[in-house]
KETI-312206 format. One record per residue: residue in three letters; x, y, z of N, C-alpha, C in turn. Coordinates in nm, 4 decimals, always signed. Atoms other than C-alpha are relative to their C-alpha. Layout:
<pts>
<'ala',<X,Y,Z>,<X,Y,Z>,<X,Y,Z>>
...
</pts>
This chain:
<pts>
<'met',<-0.0604,+0.0846,-0.0918>,<+7.2395,+10.3909,+7.9444>,<+0.1173,-0.0610,-0.0629>>
<'thr',<-0.1240,+0.0860,+0.0468>,<+7.5821,+10.2209,+7.9091>,<+0.0322,-0.0883,+0.1044>>
<'phe',<-0.0488,+0.1101,-0.0902>,<+7.7169,+9.9083,+8.0573>,<+0.1399,+0.0302,+0.0425>>
<'val',<-0.1342,-0.0135,-0.0450>,<+8.0291,+9.9145,+8.2680>,<+0.0308,-0.1427,+0.0594>>
<'met',<-0.0350,+0.1327,-0.0292>,<+8.2130,+9.5862,+8.3269>,<-0.0131,-0.0168,+0.1570>>
<'thr',<+0.0120,+0.0407,-0.1508>,<+8.1113,+9.4199,+8.6624>,<+0.0576,-0.1500,+0.0170>>
<'gly',<-0.0400,+0.1301,-0.0198>,<+8.2897,+9.1225,+8.8074>,<-0.1158,-0.0829,+0.0431>>
<'leu',<+0.1318,+0.0840,-0.0202>,<+8.0395,+8.8331,+8.8198>,<-0.0220,-0.0148,+0.1370>>
<'lys',<+0.0319,+0.0145,-0.1480>,<+8.0725,+8.7946,+9.1956>,<-0.0529,+0.1289,+0.0710>>
<'lys',<+0.0446,-0.1316,-0.0576>,<+7.9769,+9.1670,+9.2408>,<-0.1432,+0.0235,-0.0466>>
<'ile',<+0.1402,-0.0235,+0.0412>,<+7.6410,+9.1335,+9.0540>,<-0.0979,-0.0355,+0.1095>>
<'arg',<+0.0997,+0.0027,-0.1039>,<+7.3382,+9.1712,+9.2869>,<-0.1316,-0.0071,-0.0713>>
<'ala',<+0.1468,-0.0105,+0.0383>,<+6.9605,+9.1260,+9.2730>,<-0.0284,+0.1462,-0.0175>>
<'gly',<+0.0417,-0.1400,+0.0251>,<+6.8260,+9.4423,+9.1397>,<-0.0351,+0.0259,-0.1516>>
<'phe',<+0.0405,-0.0462,+0.1430>,<+6.7378,+9.6461,+8.8184>,<+0.1294,+0.0042,-0.0836>>
<'asn',<-0.1141,-0.0170,+0.0850>,<+6.9776,+9.6131,+8.5242>,<-0.0245,+0.1449,-0.0544>>
<'ser',<+0.0093,-0.1274,+0.0522>,<+7.0358,+9.9280,+8.3166>,<-0.1199,+0.0100,-0.0825>>
<'cys',<+0.1170,-0.0223,+0.0918>,<+6.7591,+9.8654,+8.0607>,<-0.1296,+0.0153,+0.0906>>
<'leu',<+0.1126,-0.0183,-0.0862>,<+6.5045,+9.8249,+8.3413>,<+0.0006,+0.1292,+0.0752>>
<'ile',<-0.0086,-0.1474,-0.0736>,<+6.6269,+10.1437,+8.5204>,<-0.0497,+0.0961,-0.0984>>
<'val',<+0.0491,-0.0939,+0.0851>,<+6.5726,+10.3322,+8.2014>,<-0.1599,-0.0116,-0.0236>>
<'arg',<+0.1434,+0.0127,+0.0100>,<+6.2230,+10.1947,+8.1507>,<-0.0752,+0.0466,+0.1241>>
<'tyr',<+0.0714,-0.0442,-0.1314>,<+6.1296,+10.2557,+8.5240>,<+0.0009,+0.1553,-0.0007>>
<'leu',<-0.0116,-0.1472,+0.0038>,<+6.2568,+10.6147,+8.5037>,<-0.0921,+0.0675,-0.1004>>
<'leu',<+0.0867,-0.0538,+0.1058>,<+6.0720,+10.6907,+8.1826>,<-0.1388,-0.0013,+0.0409>>
<'glu',<+0.1383,+0.0090,-0.0470>,<+5.7491,+10.5703,+8.3424>,<-0.0251,+0.0769,+0.1236>>
<'lys',<+0.0294,-0.0636,-0.1413>,<+5.7889,+10.7341,+8.6875>,<+0.0466,+0.1265,+0.0284>>
<'ala',<-0.0531,-0.1244,-0.0189>,<+5.9935,+11.0451,+8.6470>,<-0.0493,+0.0977,-0.0955>>
<'asp',<+0.0285,-0.0965,+0.0859>,<+5.8976,+11.3747,+8.4999>,<+0.1001,+0.0888,-0.0427>>
<'asn',<-0.1218,-0.0898,+0.0312>,<+6.2324,+11.5469,+8.5003>,<+0.1237,-0.0644,+0.0546>>
<'thr',<-0.1322,+0.0522,-0.0444>,<+6.6000,+11.4970,+8.5679>,<+0.0062,-0.0218,+0.1466>>
<'gln',<-0.0152,+0.0032,-0.1389>,<+6.5822,+11.5731,+8.9313>,<-0.0818,-0.1159,+0.0634>>
<'gln',<+0.0911,+0.1185,-0.0569>,<+6.2903,+11.3235,+9.0024>,<+0.0659,-0.1330,-0.0427>>
<'ala',<-0.0588,+0.1311,+0.0447>,<+6.4766,+11.0640,+8.7975>,<+0.1208,-0.0358,+0.0987>>
<'ile',<-0.1048,+0.0293,-0.0792>,<+6.7828,+11.1066,+9.0012>,<-0.0504,-0.0441,+0.1466>>
<'ser',<+0.0595,+0.0378,-0.1274>,<+6.5801,+11.0778,+9.3312>,<-0.0583,-0.1469,-0.0015>>
<'lys',<+0.0571,+0.1327,+0.0104>,<+6.3963,+10.7719,+9.2155>,<+0.1143,-0.1037,-0.0316>>
<'leu',<-0.1113,+0.0888,+0.0263>,<+6.7254,+10.6092,+9.0934>,<+0.0739,-0.0313,+0.1242>>
<'tyr',<-0.0595,+0.0225,-0.1259>,<+6.8743,+10.6537,+9.4343>,<-0.0730,-0.1085,+0.0806>>
<'gly',<+0.0757,+0.0959,-0.0747>,<+6.6013,+10.4320,+9.5719>,<-0.0094,-0.1306,-0.0609>>
<'leu',<-0.0009,+0.1187,+0.0768>,<+6.6471,+10.1540,+9.3208>,<+0.1186,-0.0918,+0.0428>>
<'pro',<-0.1103,+0.0954,-0.0114>,<+6.8527,+9.8315,+9.3911>,<+0.0672,-0.0090,-0.1489>>
<'val',<-0.0753,+0.0142,+0.1305>,<+7.1106,+9.8136,+9.1014>,<+0.0702,-0.1314,-0.0095>>
<'ala',<-0.0477,+0.1402,+0.0032>,<+7.2163,+9.4793,+8.9789>,<+0.1548,-0.0027,-0.0448>>
<'ser',<-0.1299,+0.0045,+0.0475>,<+7.5426,+9.5747,+8.7971>,<+0.0419,+0.1380,-0.0425>>
<'asn',<-0.0575,-0.1313,+0.0410>,<+7.7574,+9.8553,+8.6923>,<-0.0537,+0.0613,-0.1128>>
<'cys',<+0.0467,-0.0719,+0.1250>,<+7.6184,+10.1102,+8.4516>,<+0.0015,+0.1440,+0.0142>>
<'asn',<+0.0234,-0.1498,+0.0074>,<+7.5797,+10.4800,+8.3599>,<-0.1381,+0.0269,-0.0489>>
<'ile',<+0.1281,-0.0384,+0.0411>,<+7.2386,+10.6283,+8.3330>,<+0.0102,+0.1490,-0.0340>>
<'leu',<-0.0078,-0.1264,+0.0415>,<+7.2364,+10.9449,+8.1305>,<-0.1438,+0.0707,+0.0043>>
<'leu',<+0.1255,-0.0583,-0.0205>,<+6.9422,+11.1750,+8.2208>,<-0.0059,+0.1453,-0.0674>>
<'ala',<+0.0094,-0.1293,+0.0566>,<+6.8131,+11.4922,+8.0386>,<-0.1478,+0.0269,-0.0077>>
<'asp',<+0.1452,-0.0357,+0.0158>,<+6.4762,+11.6776,+8.0315>,<-0.0108,+0.1135,-0.0808>>
<'lys',<+0.0317,-0.0993,+0.0990>,<+6.3112,+11.9356,+7.8187>,<+0.0463,+0.1364,+0.0468>>
<'arg',<-0.0420,-0.1310,-0.0434>,<+6.4247,+12.2191,+8.0472>,<+0.1629,+0.0106,-0.0197>>
<'gly',<-0.1432,-0.0096,+0.0142>,<+6.7894,+12.1223,+7.9794>,<+0.0796,-0.0500,+0.1039>>
<'ala',<-0.0704,+0.0486,-0.1095>,<+6.8725,+11.9781,+8.3039>,<+0.0607,-0.1469,-0.0445>>
<'met',<-0.0739,+0.1168,+0.0403>,<+7.1343,+11.6979,+8.2447>,<+0.0880,-0.0483,+0.1046>>
<'ala',<-0.0902,+0.0657,-0.0936>,<+7.3281,+11.4569,+8.4557>,<+0.0198,-0.1447,-0.0454>>
<'ala',<-0.0184,+0.1495,+0.0247>,<+7.4751,+11.1006,+8.4330>,<+0.0298,-0.0445,+0.1450>>
<'val',<-0.0233,+0.0615,-0.1302>,<+7.4532,+10.8686,+8.7334>,<+0.0716,-0.1240,-0.0193>>
<'glu',<-0.0933,+0.1011,-0.0137>,<+7.7334,+10.6265,+8.7774>,<-0.0458,-0.0940,+0.0928>>
<'cys',<+0.0682,+0.0957,-0.0864>,<+7.5791,+10.3158,+8.9356>,<+0.0809,-0.1335,+0.0181>>
<'thr',<-0.0534,+0.1298,-0.0281>,<+7.7190,+10.0019,+9.1024>,<-0.1129,-0.0607,+0.0947>>
<'pro',<+0.0941,+0.0551,-0.1043>,<+7.5283,+9.7589,+9.3246>,<+0.0035,+0.0601,+0.1336>>
<'ser',<-0.0223,-0.0433,-0.1307>,<+7.6695,+9.9318,+9.6228>,<+0.0036,+0.1615,+0.0156>>
<'val',<-0.0225,-0.1461,-0.0070>,<+7.7330,+10.3063,+9.5253>,<-0.0594,+0.0612,-0.1298>>
<'lys',<+0.0518,-0.0829,+0.1243>,<+7.5767,+10.5719,+9.3018>,<+0.0573,+0.1375,+0.0208>>
<'arg',<-0.0577,-0.1410,+0.0111>,<+7.7375,+10.9048,+9.2003>,<-0.0655,+0.0755,-0.1169>>
<'val',<+0.0447,-0.0844,+0.1030>,<+7.5825,+11.1850,+9.0034>,<+0.1100,+0.0825,-0.0567>>
<'arg',<-0.0916,-0.0850,+0.0734>,<+7.7949,+11.3724,+8.7510>,<-0.0862,+0.1052,-0.0744>>
<'glu',<+0.0726,-0.0956,+0.0623>,<+7.6618,+11.6995,+8.6450>,<+0.0498,+0.0384,-0.1450>>
<'ala',<-0.0494,-0.0434,+0.1425>,<+7.6705,+11.8423,+8.2884>,<+0.1053,+0.1036,+0.0259>>
<'glu',<-0.1022,-0.0940,+0.0029>,<+7.9655,+12.0433,+8.2073>,<-0.0441,+0.1197,-0.0977>>
<'asn',<+0.0345,-0.1161,+0.0762>,<+7.9167,+12.3989,+8.0764>,<+0.1225,+0.0582,-0.0713>>
<'phe',<-0.1206,-0.0420,+0.0708>,<+8.1553,+12.5231,+7.8118>,<-0.0305,+0.1439,-0.0601>>
<'gly',<+0.0250,-0.1326,+0.0348>,<+8.0074,+12.8775,+7.7660>,<-0.0872,+0.0081,-0.1238>>
<'his',<+0.0863,+0.0109,+0.1150>,<+7.8398,+12.7809,+7.4280>,<-0.0984,-0.1041,+0.0060>>
<'gly',<+0.0923,+0.1125,-0.0223>,<+7.6294,+12.4981,+7.5723>,<+0.0515,-0.0863,+0.1073>>
<'ser',<-0.0348,+0.1033,-0.0952>,<+7.6279,+12.2201,+7.8203>,<-0.0015,-0.1367,-0.0603>>
<'ile',<-0.0091,+0.1323,+0.0492>,<+7.7089,+11.8553,+7.7663>,<+0.0175,-0.1050,+0.1143>>
<'ile',<-0.0138,+0.1081,-0.0906>,<+7.6763,+11.5327,+7.9517>,<+0.0317,-0.1183,-0.0936>>
<'cys',<-0.0496,+0.1138,+0.0705>,<+7.8550,+11.2178,+7.8192>,<+0.0063,-0.1225,+0.0704>>
<'ala',<-0.0199,+0.1257,-0.0797>,<+7.8488,+10.8664,+7.9252>,<+0.0512,-0.1022,-0.1040>>
<'val',<-0.0613,+0.1071,+0.0758>,<+8.0645,+10.5764,+7.7865>,<-0.0013,-0.1290,+0.0864>>
<'asn',<+0.0108,+0.1260,-0.0743>,<+8.1281,+10.2220,+7.8953>,<+0.1162,-0.0155,+0.1010>>
<'ser',<-0.0925,+0.0023,-0.1270>,<+8.3433,+10.3186,+8.1948>,<-0.0574,+0.1164,+0.0782>>
<'phe',<+0.0412,-0.1093,-0.1000>,<+8.3042,+10.5394,+8.5018>,<+0.1247,+0.1075,-0.0384>>
<'thr',<-0.0990,-0.1075,+0.0318>,<+8.4793,+10.8823,+8.4424>,<+0.0368,+0.0769,+0.1243>>
<'ser',<-0.0389,-0.0717,-0.1150>,<+8.4735,+11.0241,+8.7785>,<+0.1023,-0.0822,+0.0855>>
<'asp',<-0.1221,+0.0700,-0.0706>,<+8.7882,+10.9481,+8.9946>,<-0.0723,-0.0821,+0.1136>>
<'glu',<+0.0577,+0.0806,-0.1230>,<+8.5570,+10.8243,+9.2903>,<-0.0489,-0.1350,-0.0468>>
<'met',<+0.0641,+0.1258,+0.0426>,<+8.3995,+10.5580,+9.0694>,<+0.0890,-0.0911,-0.0800>>
<'lys',<-0.0876,+0.0909,+0.0789>,<+8.6950,+10.4293,+8.8662>,<+0.0361,-0.1309,+0.0717>>
<'pro',<-0.0430,+0.1332,-0.0711>,<+8.7875,+10.1664,+9.1320>,<-0.1050,-0.1138,-0.0145>>
<'tyr',<+0.1096,+0.0975,+0.0131>,<+8.4492,+9.9960,+9.0696>,<-0.0078,-0.0608,-0.1446>>
<'asp',<+0.0019,+0.0585,+0.1419>,<+8.5125,+9.9389,+8.6920>,<+0.0909,-0.1182,-0.0102>>
<'asp',<-0.0664,+0.1347,-0.0032>,<+8.6145,+9.5757,+8.6528>,<+0.0571,-0.0391,-0.1462>>
<'ser',<-0.0435,+0.0310,+0.1393>,<+8.7254,+9.6088,+8.2807>,<+0.1419,-0.0326,-0.0097>>
<'gly',<-0.1525,+0.0172,+0.0187>,<+9.0934,+9.6140,+8.3567>,<+0.0552,+0.0717,-0.1264>>
<'gly',<-0.0418,-0.0728,+0.1217>,<+9.1254,+9.8637,+8.0737>,<-0.0450,-0.0545,-0.1295>>
<'asn',<+0.0551,+0.0634,+0.1146>,<+8.9618,+9.6331,+7.8268>,<-0.1395,+0.0392,-0.0206>>
<'asp',<+0.1309,-0.0575,+0.0132>,<+8.6724,+9.8675,+7.7569>,<-0.0268,+0.0561,-0.1451>>
<'phe',<+0.0216,-0.0415,+0.1483>,<+8.7037,+9.9055,+7.3645>,<+0.0081,+0.1473,-0.0199>>
<'gly',<-0.0190,-0.1544,+0.0219>,<+8.8380,+10.2615,+7.3822>,<-0.0820,+0.1001,+0.0657>>
<'ser',<+0.1019,-0.0865,-0.0721>,<+8.5829,+10.3973,+7.6238>,<+0.0533,+0.1304,+0.0366>>
<'his',<-0.0521,-0.1278,-0.0511>,<+8.8206,+10.6589,+7.7740>,<+0.0346,+0.0836,-0.1227>>
<'lys',<-0.0469,-0.0722,+0.1152>,<+8.9401,+10.7582,+7.4206>,<-0.1348,+0.0674,-0.0489>>
<'arg',<+0.1314,-0.0506,+0.0426>,<+8.5668,+10.8079,+7.3095>,<-0.0398,+0.1114,+0.0818>>
<'tyr',<+0.0373,-0.1125,-0.0905>,<+8.4886,+11.0206,+7.6142>,<+0.0855,+0.1118,-0.0283>>
<'gln',<-0.0847,-0.1238,+0.0243>,<+8.7859,+11.2367,+7.5522>,<-0.0248,+0.0721,-0.1249>>
<'val',<+0.0351,-0.0524,+0.1318>,<+8.7018,+11.2938,+7.1959>,<-0.1273,+0.0803,+0.0030>>
<'val',<+0.1286,-0.0648,-0.0073>,<+8.3480,+11.3910,+7.2772>,<+0.0234,+0.1329,+0.0863>>
<'met',<-0.0205,-0.1288,-0.0861>,<+8.4529,+11.6485,+7.5549>,<+0.0994,+0.0878,-0.0711>>
<'asp',<-0.0873,-0.0977,+0.0775>,<+8.7371,+11.7938,+7.3397>,<-0.0730,+0.0695,-0.1119>>
<'cys',<+0.0763,-0.0647,+0.1039>,<+8.5024,+11.8638,+7.0585>,<-0.0989,+0.1103,+0.0552>>
<'phe',<+0.0848,-0.1055,-0.0629>,<+8.2580,+12.0411,+7.2877>,<+0.0776,+0.1100,+0.0656>>
<'ser',<-0.0726,-0.1165,-0.0733>,<+8.5116,+12.2300,+7.4962>,<+0.0734,+0.0808,-0.0894>>
<'ser',<-0.0681,-0.0793,+0.0996>,<+8.6990,+12.3511,+7.1895>,<-0.0999,+0.0852,-0.0867>>
<'gly',<+0.1057,-0.0798,+0.0828>,<+8.3700,+12.4881,+7.0389>,<-0.0251,-0.0533,-0.1353>>
<'gln',<+0.0202,+0.0662,+0.1367>,<+8.4037,+12.2513,+6.7368>,<-0.1444,-0.0392,-0.0214>>
<'ile',<+0.1475,+0.0233,-0.0015>,<+8.0523,+12.1368,+6.8311>,<-0.0684,+0.0855,+0.0984>>
<'lys',<+0.0680,-0.0770,-0.0963>,<+7.8033,+12.3568,+6.9727>,<-0.1408,-0.0602,+0.0272>>
<'glu',<+0.1367,+0.0497,-0.0357>,<+7.4680,+12.2884,+7.1431>,<-0.0907,+0.0283,-0.1112>>
<'gly',<+0.0957,-0.0060,+0.1060>,<+7.2035,+12.2091,+6.8891>,<+0.0493,-0.0312,-0.1459>>
<'asp',<-0.0639,+0.0221,+0.1262>,<+7.4506,+12.1487,+6.6089>,<-0.0050,-0.1595,-0.0383>>
<'arg',<+0.0243,+0.1427,+0.0219>,<+7.3027,+11.8055,+6.4941>,<+0.0889,-0.0557,-0.1099>>
<'glu',<-0.0839,+0.0505,+0.1103>,<+7.4981,+11.7672,+6.1684>,<+0.1473,-0.0313,+0.0534>>
<'thr',<-0.1255,+0.0235,-0.0561>,<+7.8277,+11.8051,+6.3425>,<+0.0078,-0.0979,+0.1019>>
<'ala',<+0.0041,+0.1040,-0.1021>,<+7.7294,+11.5854,+6.6343>,<-0.0126,-0.1372,-0.0679>>
<'gln',<+0.0066,+0.1247,+0.0692>,<+7.6433,+11.3143,+6.3806>,<+0.1333,-0.0297,-0.0508>>
<'arg',<-0.1404,+0.0324,+0.0489>,<+7.9923,+11.3465,+6.2189>,<+0.0842,-0.0337,+0.1126>>
<'leu',<-0.0678,+0.0439,-0.1107>,<+8.1296,+11.3207,+6.5668>,<-0.0232,-0.1493,+0.0346>>
<'leu',<+0.0309,+0.1465,-0.0174>,<+7.9567,+10.9908,+6.6195>,<+0.0519,-0.0926,-0.1049>>
<'lys',<-0.0567,+0.0919,+0.1075>,<+8.0791,+10.8588,+6.2827>,<+0.1458,-0.0078,+0.0165>>
<'gly',<-0.1461,+0.0028,-0.0130>,<+8.4342,+10.9288,+6.3924>,<+0.0781,+0.0956,-0.0684>>
<'asp',<-0.0752,-0.0971,+0.0716>,<+8.5258,+11.2337,+6.1918>,<+0.0822,+0.0811,+0.0748>>
<'tyr',<-0.0910,-0.0879,-0.0787>,<+8.6888,+11.4032,+6.4803>,<+0.0902,-0.0843,+0.0921>>
<'gly',<-0.0880,+0.0894,-0.0906>,<+8.8666,+11.1043,+6.6486>,<-0.0741,-0.1237,+0.0096>>
<'phe',<+0.0500,+0.1375,-0.0271>,<+8.8066,+10.7548,+6.7632>,<-0.1434,+0.0081,+0.0701>>
<'met',<+0.1185,-0.0006,-0.0661>,<+8.4465,+10.6927,+6.8336>,<-0.0681,-0.1443,-0.0131>>
<'cys',<+0.0627,+0.1453,+0.0144>,<+8.3014,+10.3558,+6.6851>,<+0.0808,-0.0692,-0.1129>>
<'gln',<-0.0746,+0.0684,+0.1186>,<+8.5620,+10.2483,+6.4349>,<+0.0732,-0.1209,+0.0460>>
<'tyr',<-0.0601,+0.1221,-0.0594>,<+8.6135,+9.9035,+6.5834>,<+0.0449,-0.0861,-0.1100>>
<'asp',<-0.0534,+0.0898,+0.1041>,<+8.8318,+9.6656,+6.3808>,<-0.0251,-0.1408,+0.0345>>
<'glu',<+0.0299,+0.1361,-0.0551>,<+8.7129,+9.3550,+6.5795>,<-0.1133,-0.0573,-0.0769>>
<'pro',<+0.1135,+0.0573,+0.0706>,<+8.5018,+9.1144,+6.3802>,<-0.1184,-0.0281,+0.0827>>
<'asp',<+0.1115,+0.0376,-0.0758>,<+8.2876,+9.0247,+6.6711>,<-0.0516,+0.1090,+0.0947>>
<'phe',<+0.0399,-0.1146,-0.0902>,<+8.2395,+9.3606,+6.8207>,<-0.0361,+0.1245,-0.0992>>
<'glu',<+0.0409,-0.1209,+0.0731>,<+8.0543,+9.6581,+6.6579>,<-0.0960,+0.0886,+0.0666>>
<'thr',<+0.0922,-0.0893,-0.0604>,<+7.8493,+9.9484,+6.7411>,<-0.1459,-0.0333,-0.0380>>
<'val',<+0.1395,+0.0474,+0.0082>,<+7.4772,+9.8572,+6.7876>,<-0.0805,+0.1146,-0.0547>>
<'trp',<+0.0850,-0.1273,+0.0192>,<+7.3306,+10.2143,+6.7749>,<+0.0773,+0.1109,+0.0414>>
<'ser',<-0.0485,-0.1338,-0.0331>,<+7.4163,+10.5760,+6.7840>,<-0.1212,+0.0905,-0.0069>>
<'ser',<+0.1221,-0.0740,+0.0058>,<+7.1618,+10.8347,+6.8704>,<+0.0225,+0.1532,+0.0616>>
<'leu',<+0.0013,-0.1412,-0.0436>,<+7.1040,+11.2130,+6.9219>,<-0.1437,+0.0272,+0.0365>>
<'phe',<+0.1376,-0.0272,-0.0515>,<+6.8149,+11.3499,+7.1222>,<-0.0146,+0.1549,-0.0049>>
<'asp',<+0.0329,-0.1499,-0.0117>,<+6.6649,+11.6940,+7.0598>,<-0.1079,+0.0185,+0.1083>>
<'leu',<+0.0789,-0.0196,-0.1103>,<+6.5287,+11.7864,+7.3926>,<-0.1195,+0.1022,-0.0225>>
<'glu',<+0.0960,-0.0965,+0.0153>,<+6.3225,+12.0769,+7.2638>,<-0.1176,-0.0578,-0.0869>>
<'ser',<+0.1169,+0.0591,+0.0865>,<+6.1265,+11.8954,+6.9810>,<-0.0318,-0.1428,+0.0424>>
<'leu',<+0.0239,+0.1366,-0.0378>,<+6.1545,+11.5466,+7.1408>,<+0.0138,-0.0930,-0.1343>>
<'val',<-0.0277,+0.0839,+0.1235>,<+6.2820,+11.4049,+6.8058>,<+0.1366,-0.0599,+0.0273>>
<'val',<-0.1121,+0.0782,-0.0212>,<+6.5403,+11.1304,+6.8177>,<+0.0723,-0.0179,-0.1438>>
<'tyr',<-0.0756,+0.0432,+0.1199>,<+6.8064,+11.0819,+6.5332>,<+0.0786,-0.1223,+0.0354>>
<'arg',<-0.0804,+0.1226,-0.0471>,<+6.9515,+10.7228,+6.5350>,<+0.0536,-0.0678,-0.1254>>
<'ala',<-0.0597,+0.0864,+0.1008>,<+7.1788,+10.5161,+6.3294>,<+0.0014,-0.1418,+0.0624>>
<'glu',<+0.0072,+0.1248,-0.0494>,<+7.1087,+10.1519,+6.3718>,<+0.1223,-0.0898,-0.0499>>
<'gly',<-0.1351,+0.0538,+0.0461>,<+7.4609,+9.9975,+6.3476>,<+0.1018,+0.1077,+0.0031>>
<'asp',<-0.1081,-0.0872,+0.0082>,<+7.7804,+10.1590,+6.2757>,<-0.0398,+0.1285,-0.0793>>
<'pro',<+0.0538,-0.1184,+0.0697>,<+7.6985,+10.5287,+6.1903>,<+0.0902,+0.0370,-0.1151>>
<'arg',<-0.0746,-0.0272,+0.1155>,<+7.9825,+10.5269,+5.9304>,<-0.0700,-0.0627,-0.1185>>
<'lys',<+0.0753,+0.0835,+0.1004>,<+7.7630,+10.2689,+5.7353>,<-0.1406,+0.0312,-0.0145>>
<'lys',<+0.1390,-0.0168,-0.0139>,<+7.4202,+10.3542,+5.8473>,<-0.0319,+0.1493,+0.0200>>
<'gly',<+0.0415,-0.1437,-0.0175>,<+7.2608,+10.6923,+5.8023>,<-0.0911,+0.0210,+0.1273>>
<'phe',<+0.0930,-0.0261,-0.1051>,<+7.0765,+10.8581,+6.0861>,<-0.1372,+0.0447,-0.0461>>
<'val',<+0.1427,-0.0266,+0.0351>,<+6.7106,+10.8560,+6.0630>,<-0.0738,+0.0649,+0.1033>>
<'gln',<+0.0704,-0.0739,-0.0879>,<+6.4694,+11.0808,+6.2191>,<-0.1164,-0.0914,+0.0641>>
<'asp',<+0.0898,+0.0762,-0.0778>,<+6.2486,+10.9090,+6.4901>,<-0.0959,+0.0908,+0.0670>>
<'asn',<+0.0962,-0.0995,-0.0571>,<+5.9374,+11.1082,+6.5792>,<-0.0956,-0.0630,+0.1177>>
<'arg',<+0.0952,+0.0783,-0.0909>,<+5.7739,+10.8432,+6.8182>,<-0.0195,+0.0735,+0.1261>>
<'leu',<+0.0016,-0.0668,-0.1234>,<+5.8626,+11.0251,+7.1382>,<-0.0816,+0.1247,-0.0171>>
<'his',<+0.0743,-0.1262,+0.0210>,<+5.7429,+11.3583,+6.9985>,<-0.1479,-0.0282,-0.0202>>
<'asp',<+0.1458,+0.0303,+0.0182>,<+5.4182,+11.2022,+6.8682>,<-0.0770,-0.0479,+0.1127>>
<'lys',<+0.0687,+0.0427,-0.1156>,<+5.3435,+11.0353,+7.1869>,<-0.0234,+0.1150,+0.1153>>
<'val',<+0.0119,-0.1076,-0.0942>,<+5.4012,+11.3447,+7.4077>,<-0.0691,+0.1213,-0.0487>>
<'val',<+0.0685,-0.1131,+0.0574>,<+5.2844,+11.6258,+7.1837>,<-0.1165,-0.0382,-0.0690>>
<'lys',<+0.1255,+0.0284,+0.0655>,<+4.9286,+11.5902,+7.1015>,<-0.0455,+0.1147,-0.0905>>
<'pro',<+0.0454,-0.0946,+0.0888>,<+4.7732,+11.7672,+6.8025>,<-0.1040,+0.0896,+0.0644>>
<'val',<+0.1024,-0.0903,-0.0533>,<+4.5520,+12.0615,+6.8842>,<-0.1397,-0.0658,-0.0280>>
<'gly',<+0.1418,+0.0704,+0.0213>,<+4.1873,+11.9339,+6.9356>,<-0.0083,-0.1421,+0.0386>>
<'val',<-0.0071,+0.1468,-0.0341>,<+4.2959,+11.5801,+7.0293>,<-0.0013,-0.0015,+0.1501>>
<'lys',<+0.0138,+0.0175,-0.1464>,<+4.1880,+11.4728,+7.3805>,<+0.0609,-0.1307,+0.0410>>
</pts>
């Protein structure tokens, strides 16, 4: 999930992005179910919800308190990708973004990711290169120079193994660690009931 700036007077009663993610993890078994359930939820403020399942179905839902729009994954011949940043990327949803362009390079980050995948520089399943992308090796990603603003976390999700690789903080300074909690919760050892 990513936050997208919302004018204070536009915030409504409903689920914030963190609660949306929690709800969908508990209630949906796949991307299509998650989209269906998300369309039934009241949304409090602007956000993007990135969805992916083990079968490889991916989408991002751009949400406001009044409108939701699904963006499908883009296929580049050598794999599919879905990317969400702190802004709306579809033309239909851009008018709902209240950042006034002050979104800490959100559009630049999105373009760097899409360019790396569309050029074949990064291919599906290439974890090491994707980590280098998140570190900023291929263009602006998280290299903020502002003292009161920094990257909180970066993560990669392996949908087949259900393993997460995360950097807690600026990925240029913090290494990516393997997190097996999702795998261990979902994949039970043989003989365990």
